[in-house]
All heavy atoms as an XYZ file, in Angstrom:
634
protein
N     -13.082      8.161     -1.003
C     -11.971      7.571     -0.303
C     -10.885      7.243     -1.322
O     -11.137      6.671     -2.354
C     -12.426      6.306      0.435
C     -11.305      5.524      1.035
S     -11.779      4.284      2.256
C     -12.823      3.213      1.353
N      -9.664      7.617     -1.016
C      -8.539      7.335     -1.885
C      -8.246      5.842     -1.854
O      -8.267      5.223     -0.807
C      -7.322      8.115     -1.400
O      -6.177      7.738     -2.126
N      -7.941      5.293     -3.023
C      -7.581      3.882     -3.039
C      -6.272      3.643     -3.770
O      -6.023      2.564     -4.250
C      -8.698      3.033     -3.629
C      -8.921      3.309     -5.101
O      -8.490      4.321     -5.638
N      -9.608      2.418     -5.755
N      -5.448      4.704     -3.863
C      -4.137      4.536     -4.456
C      -3.186      5.606     -3.937
O      -3.602      6.615     -3.384
C      -4.200      4.588     -5.968
C      -4.545      5.938     -6.533
S      -4.494      5.852     -8.323
C      -3.938      7.497     -8.664
N      -1.910      5.328     -4.109
C      -0.877      6.290     -3.755
C       0.246      6.147     -4.768
O       0.334      5.151     -5.478
C      -0.376      6.075     -2.312
O       0.402      7.196     -1.921
C       0.431      4.809     -2.172
N       1.098      7.147     -4.845
C       2.271      7.096     -5.711
C       3.478      6.832     -4.824
O       3.678      7.501     -3.814
C       2.459      8.425     -6.476
C       1.219      8.770     -7.306
C       3.719      8.370     -7.346
C       0.881      7.780     -8.392
N       4.279      5.864     -5.202
C       5.496      5.514     -4.461
C       6.696      5.839     -5.328
O       6.741      5.473     -6.503
C       5.507      4.025     -4.103
C       6.765      3.615     -3.410
N       6.925      3.764     -2.054
C       7.924      3.102     -3.887
C       8.139      3.348     -1.720
N       8.761      2.944     -2.813
N       7.675      6.534     -4.770
C       8.925      6.822     -5.466
C       9.959      5.799     -5.008
O      10.245      5.685     -3.815
C       9.408      8.263     -5.180
C      10.719      8.540     -5.896
C       8.344      9.280     -5.582
N      10.490      5.049     -5.960
C      11.421      3.960     -5.666
C      12.716      4.507     -5.065
O      13.302      5.456     -5.576
C      11.726      3.145     -6.943
C      12.761      2.068     -6.674
C      10.439      2.533     -7.505
N      13.133      3.873     -3.977
C      14.387      4.203     -3.299
C      15.405      3.100     -3.578
O      15.047      1.982     -3.951
C      14.153      4.314     -1.781
C      13.095      5.329     -1.383
C      13.437      6.737     -1.818
O      14.511      7.240     -1.537
N      12.510      7.378     -2.526
N      16.680      3.403     -3.366
C      17.750      2.427     -3.596
C      17.484      1.141     -2.822
O      17.108      1.174     -1.651
C      19.096      3.023     -3.176
N      17.659      0.024     -3.488
C      17.518     -1.284     -2.855
C      16.105     -1.835     -2.829
O      15.902     -2.972     -2.414
N      15.119     -1.055     -3.239
C      13.741     -1.546     -3.207
C      13.450     -2.441     -4.401
O      14.010     -2.267     -5.484
C      12.744     -0.378     -3.196
C      12.717      0.370     -1.895
C      11.650      1.437     -1.857
O      11.492      2.188     -2.846
O      10.985      1.531     -0.822
N      12.566     -3.388     -4.169
C      12.096     -4.299     -5.213
C      10.570     -4.241     -5.242
O       9.944     -3.713     -4.317
C      12.527     -5.746     -4.918
O      11.868     -6.172     -3.706
C      14.040     -5.876     -4.763
N      10.001     -4.820     -6.284
C       8.537     -4.910     -6.336
C       8.026     -5.604     -5.085
O       7.075     -5.159     -4.442
C       8.064     -5.631     -7.621
C       6.576     -5.958     -7.547
C       8.361     -4.793     -8.860
N       8.702     -6.678     -4.696
C       8.274     -7.430     -3.519
C       8.359     -6.633     -2.235
O       7.440     -6.663     -1.417
N       9.454     -5.903     -2.048
C       9.599     -5.139     -0.799
C       8.620     -3.974     -0.736
O       8.091     -3.666      0.328
C      11.045     -4.637     -0.623
O      11.381     -3.644     -1.574
N       8.367     -3.354     -1.877
C       7.405     -2.246     -1.911
C       6.005     -2.788     -1.643
O       5.255     -2.227     -0.841
C       7.473     -1.505     -3.257
C       8.832     -0.807     -3.396
C       6.329     -0.495     -3.379
C       9.141     -0.321     -4.794
N       5.654     -3.881     -2.303
C       4.330     -4.481     -2.097
C       4.134     -4.859     -0.638
O       3.077     -4.596     -0.054
C       4.169     -5.705     -2.992
N       5.162     -5.438     -0.028
C       5.061     -5.825      1.378
C       4.853     -4.610      2.275
O       4.060     -4.656      3.206
C       6.323     -6.577      1.806
C       6.266     -7.076      3.231
C       7.502     -7.868      3.619
O       8.176     -8.419      2.731
O       7.786     -7.927      4.824
N       5.550     -3.518      1.985
C       5.424     -2.341      2.844
C       4.035     -1.716      2.781
O       3.608     -1.066      3.724
C       6.490     -1.298      2.508
O       6.233     -0.682      1.266
N       3.329     -1.932      1.666
C       1.976     -1.398      1.533
C       0.901     -2.449      1.787
O      -0.285     -2.139      1.779
C       1.765     -0.798      0.138
C       2.487      0.503     -0.081
C       3.706      0.544     -0.738
C       1.947      1.701      0.371
C       4.377      1.735     -0.946
C       2.602      2.901      0.165
C       3.811      2.912     -0.490
O       4.463      4.109     -0.699
N       1.310     -3.688      1.953
C       0.337     -4.754      2.179
C      -0.486     -5.094      0.955
O      -1.668     -5.401      1.057
N       0.146     -5.028     -0.229
C      -0.556     -5.355     -1.470
C       0.135     -6.530     -2.150
O       1.258     -6.887     -1.831
C      -0.623     -4.137     -2.424
C      -1.400     -2.985     -1.788
C       0.757     -3.680     -2.862
N      -0.539     -7.123     -3.114
C      -0.028     -8.269     -3.846
C       1.070     -7.820     -4.820
O       0.836     -6.934     -5.643
C      -1.169     -8.929     -4.610
C      -0.714    -10.109     -5.434
O      -0.056    -11.001     -4.877
O      -1.017    -10.123     -6.646
N       2.267     -8.429     -4.748
C       3.353     -8.025     -5.643
C       3.019     -8.190     -7.128
O       3.391     -7.345     -7.947
C       4.512     -8.937     -5.252
C       4.164     -9.525     -3.948
C       2.685     -9.460     -3.807
N       2.318     -9.259     -7.478
C       1.955     -9.477     -8.882
C       1.037     -8.366     -9.380
O       1.162     -7.893    -10.515
C       1.297    -10.842     -9.056
N       0.124     -7.945     -8.526
C      -0.799     -6.857     -8.908
C      -0.049     -5.539     -9.045
O      -0.284     -4.769     -9.972
C      -1.911     -6.744     -7.859
C      -2.930     -5.689     -8.160
C      -3.687     -6.066     -9.404
N      -4.495     -4.955     -9.823
C      -5.465     -5.038    -10.697
N      -5.734     -6.194    -11.257
N      -6.145     -3.999    -11.040
N       0.878     -5.265     -8.111
C       1.682     -4.040     -8.177
C       2.481     -4.016     -9.476
O       2.518     -2.993    -10.170
C       2.617     -3.952     -6.972
C       3.557     -2.756     -6.926
C       2.773     -1.442     -6.818
C       4.530     -2.884     -5.763
N       3.091     -5.136     -9.821
C       3.870     -5.220    -11.059
C       2.978     -5.011    -12.276
O       3.308     -4.235    -13.186
C       4.583     -6.569    -11.137
N       1.826     -5.683    -12.311
C       0.911     -5.565    -13.450
C       0.370     -4.147    -13.598
O       0.290     -3.621    -14.713
C      -0.244     -6.550    -13.297
N       0.020     -3.518    -12.497
C      -0.519     -2.151    -12.547
C       0.489     -1.148    -13.096
O       0.118     -0.084    -13.574
C      -0.962     -1.686    -11.153
C      -2.261     -2.318    -10.700
O      -2.970     -2.926    -11.537
O      -2.575     -2.208     -9.501
N       1.778     -1.496    -12.984
C       2.828     -0.579    -13.398
C       3.629     -1.069    -14.599
O       4.640     -0.465    -14.967
C       3.763     -0.309    -12.220
C       3.069      0.516    -11.168
O       2.960      1.727    -11.290
N       2.564     -0.137    -10.120
N       3.184     -2.164    -15.210
C       3.831     -2.729    -16.395
C       5.329     -2.953    -16.179
O       6.150     -2.599    -17.013
C       3.575     -1.846    -17.619
N       5.654     -3.521    -15.022
C       7.041     -3.888    -14.724
C       7.062     -5.373    -14.391
O       6.089     -5.906    -13.857
C       7.630     -3.068    -13.546
C       7.687     -1.592    -13.881
C       6.869     -3.289    -12.255
N       8.167     -6.047    -14.697
C       8.239     -7.470    -14.342
C       8.329     -7.635    -12.828
O       9.002     -6.838    -12.165
C       9.516     -7.957    -15.026
C      10.227     -6.755    -15.526
C       9.307     -5.589    -15.448
N       7.653     -8.625    -12.269
C       7.653     -8.807    -10.816
C       9.038     -8.933    -10.199
O       9.268     -8.512     -9.081
C       6.845    -10.088    -10.601
C       6.026    -10.235    -11.828
C       6.817     -9.605    -12.949
N       9.976     -9.505    -10.941
C      11.317     -9.676    -10.388
C      12.332     -8.761    -11.070
O      13.522     -8.890    -10.844
C      11.760    -11.134    -10.531
O      11.765    -11.489    -11.906
N      11.847     -7.848    -11.901
C      12.746     -6.976    -12.643
C      13.306     -5.840    -11.801
O      12.824     -5.541    -10.718
N      14.352     -5.239    -12.329
C      14.997     -4.120    -11.643
C      14.141     -2.866    -11.750
O      13.489     -2.621    -12.767
C      16.371     -3.873    -12.264
N      14.139     -2.099    -10.687
C      13.462     -0.810    -10.671
C      14.531      0.278    -10.614
O      15.589      0.079    -10.028
C      12.551     -0.696     -9.447
C      11.429     -1.721     -9.343
C      10.723     -1.590     -8.002
C      10.441     -1.557    -10.491
N      14.233      1.423    -11.188
C      15.178      2.536    -11.171
C      14.884      3.445     -9.985
O      13.716      3.734     -9.698
C      15.073      3.326    -12.470
N      15.934      3.881     -9.315
C      15.765      4.842     -8.220
C      15.086      6.078     -8.801
O      15.460      6.567     -9.866
C      17.126      5.201     -7.589
C      16.974      6.341     -6.594
C      17.735      3.981     -6.914
N      14.054      6.552     -8.118
C      13.289      7.711     -8.580
C      12.095      7.356     -9.445
O      11.248      8.203     -9.717
N      12.024      6.104     -9.890
C      10.876      5.644    -10.677
C       9.627      5.737     -9.814
O       9.671      5.495     -8.614
C      11.116      4.199    -11.106
C      10.021      3.570    -11.922
C      10.396      2.153    -12.365
O      11.511      1.675    -12.134
N       9.462      1.480    -12.999
N       8.506      6.108    -10.411
C       7.265      6.175     -9.645
C       6.391      4.977     -9.978
O       6.320      4.539    -11.117
C       6.486      7.471     -9.927
O       6.211      7.570    -11.326
C       7.272      8.695     -9.472
N       5.767      4.456     -8.947
C       4.838      3.335     -9.094
C       3.503      3.726     -8.487
O       3.452      4.366     -7.435
C       5.359      2.096     -8.362
C       6.708      1.533     -8.802
C       7.083      0.359     -7.913
C       6.681      1.119    -10.258
N       2.434      3.328     -9.147
C       1.102      3.510     -8.599
C       0.802      2.298     -7.733
O       0.932      1.159     -8.180
C       0.043      3.631     -9.714
C      -1.362      3.664     -9.131
C       0.305      4.860    -10.566
N       0.433      2.545     -6.493
C       0.071      1.468     -5.577
C      -1.435      1.560     -5.355
O      -1.931      2.550     -4.811
C       0.821      1.583     -4.225
C       0.450      0.426     -3.308
C       2.327      1.653     -4.446
N      -2.147      0.555     -5.823
C      -3.610      0.532     -5.675
C      -3.980     -0.360     -4.500
O      -3.434     -1.439     -4.332
C      -4.264      0.013     -6.947
C      -3.997      0.888     -8.142
C      -4.739      0.376     -9.369
N      -4.278      1.032    -10.549
C      -4.668      2.239    -10.948
N      -5.524      2.906    -10.224
N      -4.187      2.763    -12.046
N      -4.915      0.114     -3.730
C      -5.363     -0.642     -2.561
C      -6.764     -1.170     -2.823
O      -7.627     -0.438     -3.293
C      -5.417      0.257     -1.319
C      -4.090      0.863     -0.990
C      -3.795      2.152     -1.379
C      -3.125      0.140     -0.309
C      -2.565      2.714     -1.089
C      -1.903      0.693     -0.017
C      -1.614      1.983     -0.414
N      -6.990     -2.446     -2.496
C      -8.359     -2.951     -2.622
C      -9.256     -2.220     -1.635
O      -8.842     -1.913     -0.523
C      -8.241     -4.437     -2.267
C      -6.935     -4.580     -1.562
C      -6.075     -3.428     -1.958
N     -10.437     -1.900     -2.062
C     -11.379     -1.215     -1.164
C     -11.884     -2.207     -0.133
O     -12.311     -3.304     -0.460
C     -12.548     -0.643     -1.947
C     -12.140      0.512     -2.815
C     -13.383      1.253     -3.274
N     -13.024      2.334     -4.154
C     -12.822      3.574     -3.755
N     -12.944      3.881     -2.494
N     -12.505      4.508     -4.616
N     -11.807     -1.804      1.106
C     -12.333     -2.618      2.185
C     -13.133     -1.699      3.094
O     -12.774     -0.543      3.285
C     -11.212     -3.262      2.994
C     -10.433     -4.290      2.219
C      -9.349     -4.925      3.058
O      -8.678     -4.265      3.814
N      -9.187     -6.222      2.905
N     -14.182     -2.244      3.630
C     -15.000     -1.495      4.577
C     -14.878     -2.189      5.924
O     -14.972     -3.418      6.010
C     -16.471     -1.447      4.114
C     -17.328     -0.753      5.142
C     -16.571     -0.755      2.763
N     -14.656     -1.405      6.952
C     -14.536     -1.947      8.298
C     -15.525     -1.210      9.197
O     -15.502      0.010      9.258
C     -13.112     -1.753      8.832
C     -12.953     -2.213     10.246
N     -12.688     -3.532     10.557
C     -13.044     -1.549     11.416
C     -12.615     -3.633     11.871
N     -12.823     -2.459     12.421
N     -16.373     -1.939      9.853
C     -17.293     -1.341     10.826
C     -16.570     -1.275     12.166
O     -16.218     -2.308     12.741
C     -18.565     -2.174     10.938
N     -16.332     -0.071     12.630
C     -15.594      0.112     13.880
C     -16.447     -0.363     15.052
O     -17.617     -0.028     15.166
C     -15.207      1.592     14.063
C     -14.475      1.803     15.375
C     -14.350      2.064     12.890
N     -15.800     -1.163     15.903
C     -16.480     -1.695     17.080
C     -15.986     -0.968     18.331
O     -14.882     -0.401     18.348
C     -16.213     -3.192     17.194
C     -16.863     -3.992     16.048
C     -16.592     -5.479     16.155
N     -15.210     -5.854     15.890
C     -14.699     -6.093     14.687
N     -15.450     -5.956     13.614
N     -13.445     -6.447     14.548
N     -16.774     -1.004     19.352
C     -16.412     -0.359     20.615
C     -15.040     -0.838     21.073
O     -14.744     -2.032     21.030
C     -17.457     -0.666     21.687
N     -14.206      0.092     21.477
C     -12.885     -0.230     21.995
C     -11.787     -0.274     20.950
O     -10.610     -0.326     21.297
N     -12.139     -0.240     19.668
C     -11.108     -0.260     18.631
C     -10.469      1.120     18.495
O     -11.103      2.144     18.731
C     -11.702     -0.675     17.280
C     -12.048     -2.129     17.205
C     -12.506     -2.545     15.829
O     -13.325     -1.813     15.215
O     -12.057     -3.598     15.375
N      -9.215      1.102     18.104
C      -8.480      2.339     17.853
C      -7.902      2.259     16.441
O      -7.900      1.193     15.818
C      -7.310      2.493     18.841
O      -6.380      1.420     18.610
C      -7.799      2.476     20.292
N      -7.394      3.391     15.943
C      -6.732      3.354     14.641
C      -5.590      2.337     14.656
O      -5.390      1.603     13.700
C      -6.191      4.741     14.268
C      -7.215      5.757     13.790
C      -6.541      7.105     13.557
C      -7.883      5.290     12.511
N      -4.862      2.303     15.761
C      -3.732      1.368     15.861
C      -4.197     -0.082     15.807
O      -3.587     -0.912     15.121
C      -2.949      1.631     17.138
N      -5.264     -0.410     16.517
C      -5.720     -1.807     16.526
C      -6.301     -2.207     15.165
O      -6.111     -3.338     14.723
C      -6.742     -2.044     17.641
O      -7.960     -1.361     17.403
N      -6.960     -1.277     14.500
C      -7.505     -1.570     13.168
C      -6.365     -1.725     12.162
O      -6.354     -2.660     11.360
C      -8.495     -0.471     12.724
C      -9.720     -0.468     13.649
C      -8.917     -0.676     11.271
C     -10.613      0.748     13.492
N      -5.386     -0.831     12.221
C      -4.237     -0.919     11.315
C      -3.520     -2.250     11.496
O      -3.174     -2.922     10.519
C      -3.287      0.246     11.560
N      -3.309     -2.643     12.730
C      -2.632     -3.911     13.005
C      -3.430     -5.086     12.441
O      -2.864     -6.005     11.856
C      -2.422     -4.087     14.503
C      -1.657     -5.343     14.849
C      -1.392     -5.492     16.336
O      -1.537     -4.522     17.092
O      -1.039     -6.616     16.741
N      -4.743     -5.044     12.592
C      -5.592     -6.133     12.104
C      -5.504     -6.294     10.589
O      -5.652     -7.394     10.059
C      -7.044     -5.894     12.522
N      -5.248     -5.189      9.875
C      -5.171     -5.220      8.419
C      -3.735     -5.220      7.910
O      -3.492     -5.111      6.707
C      -5.951     -4.051      7.818
C      -7.443     -4.257      7.916
C      -8.165     -3.761      8.992
C      -8.130     -4.973      6.943
C      -9.541     -3.959      9.103
C      -9.496     -5.176      7.042
C     -10.194     -4.662      8.121
O     -11.551     -4.867      8.209
N      -2.778     -5.310      8.813
C      -1.381     -5.376      8.403
C      -0.872     -4.103      7.766
O      -0.094     -4.135      6.815
N      -1.322     -2.965      8.274
C      -0.883     -1.686      7.738
C      -0.472     -0.780      8.892
O      -0.363     -1.226     10.022
C      -1.994     -1.052      6.862
O      -1.457      0.076      6.165
C      -3.215     -0.667      7.664
N      -0.246      0.473      8.601
C       0.147      1.429      9.630
C      -0.986      2.415      9.879
O      -1.874      2.582      9.040
C       1.388      2.234      9.193
O       1.045      3.026      8.042
C       2.553      1.308      8.868
N      -0.924      3.075     11.025
C      -1.926      4.106     11.332
C      -1.871      5.197     10.266
O      -2.906      5.663      9.784
C      -1.695      4.699     12.746
C      -2.556      5.935     12.964
C      -1.985      3.643     13.802
N      -0.665      5.579      9.893
C      -0.510      6.629      8.879
C      -1.182      6.236      7.571
O      -1.906      7.015      6.977
C       0.966      6.917      8.650
C       1.184      7.997      7.629
C       2.638      8.306      7.463
N       2.761      9.389      6.503
C       3.868      9.992      6.221
N       4.976      9.649      6.833
N       3.898     10.950      5.334
N      -0.937      5.016      7.097
C      -1.524      4.567      5.831
C      -3.043      4.479      5.959
O      -3.778      4.875      5.065
C      -0.925      3.206      5.457
C      -1.437      2.635      4.187
C      -0.868      3.222      2.928
N       0.559      3.337      3.005
C       1.237      4.344      2.444
N       0.614      5.267      1.774
N       2.533      4.420      2.542
N      -3.541      3.978      7.069
C      -4.977      3.896      7.309
C      -5.597      5.286      7.256
O      -6.622      5.507      6.617
C      -5.244      3.230      8.661
C      -6.688      2.984      9.054
C      -7.360      2.015      8.093
C      -6.750      2.441     10.477
N      -4.949      6.233      7.915
C      -5.440      7.618      7.930
C      -5.438      8.194      6.517
O      -6.417      8.787      6.071
C      -4.569      8.455      8.863
C      -5.024      9.869      8.977
C      -4.577     10.925      8.240
C      -6.014     10.390      9.846
N      -5.228     12.068      8.611
C      -6.117     11.766      9.596
C      -6.818      9.816     10.808
C      -6.996     12.576     10.280
C      -7.700     10.644     11.499
C      -7.784     11.995     11.228
N      -4.337      8.023      5.796
C      -4.217      8.583      4.439
C      -5.285      8.014      3.499
O      -5.807      8.731      2.655
C      -2.842      8.267      3.842
C      -1.726      9.075      4.462
C      -0.357      8.631      3.977
O      -0.146      7.477      3.627
N       0.574      9.558      3.984
N      -5.599      6.747      3.663
C      -6.549      6.111      2.755
C      -7.999      6.389      3.123
O      -8.901      5.985      2.395
C      -6.309      4.603      2.705
C      -5.042      4.272      1.993
O      -4.604      5.006      1.119
N      -4.426      3.190      2.369
N      -8.220      7.053      4.234
C      -9.597      7.310      4.671
C      -9.884      8.776      4.940
O     -10.927      9.090      5.494
C      -9.911      6.478      5.919
C     -10.018      5.024      5.575
O     -11.020      4.575      5.064
N      -8.939      4.290      5.806
N      -9.003      9.660      4.579
C      -9.237     11.082      4.814
C      -9.148     11.829      3.520
O      -8.193     11.655      2.788
C      -8.216     11.648      5.789
C      -8.540     13.038      6.136
C      -8.023     14.158      5.559
C      -9.480     13.485      7.098
N      -8.574     15.262      6.110
C      -9.477     14.882      7.059
C     -10.324     12.836      7.982
C     -10.291     15.646      7.877
C     -11.125     13.599      8.797
C     -11.108     14.969      8.741
N     -10.046     12.677      3.135
C     -11.350     12.800      3.785
C     -12.279     11.718      3.285
O     -12.122     11.212      2.202
C     -11.830     14.167      3.346
C     -11.209     14.358      1.991
C      -9.864     13.639      2.056
N     -13.229     11.361      4.111
C     -14.212     10.347      3.728
C     -15.264     10.963      2.845
O     -15.600     12.058      2.887
C     -14.856      9.732      4.974
C     -13.900      8.874      5.773
C     -14.576      8.387      7.047
C     -13.435      7.685      4.984
């Protein structure tokens, strides 16, 4: 299972906004990429986004959407982080 992705910085993004969009800790994102948490990022700069490994036992009636919502992520991100298993 993949537990990281590469993010290409877009105009106006900050460590905090990127961390929020992936549901990860901003301090950890900054440390993993050797950038200051409040420092400027360059457009086009790549950041490694690491996700903590979590295991979820699917229960009857759950969907990808309901699981993604429960973990504060998107269906797309959930799918990407779990395919292929």
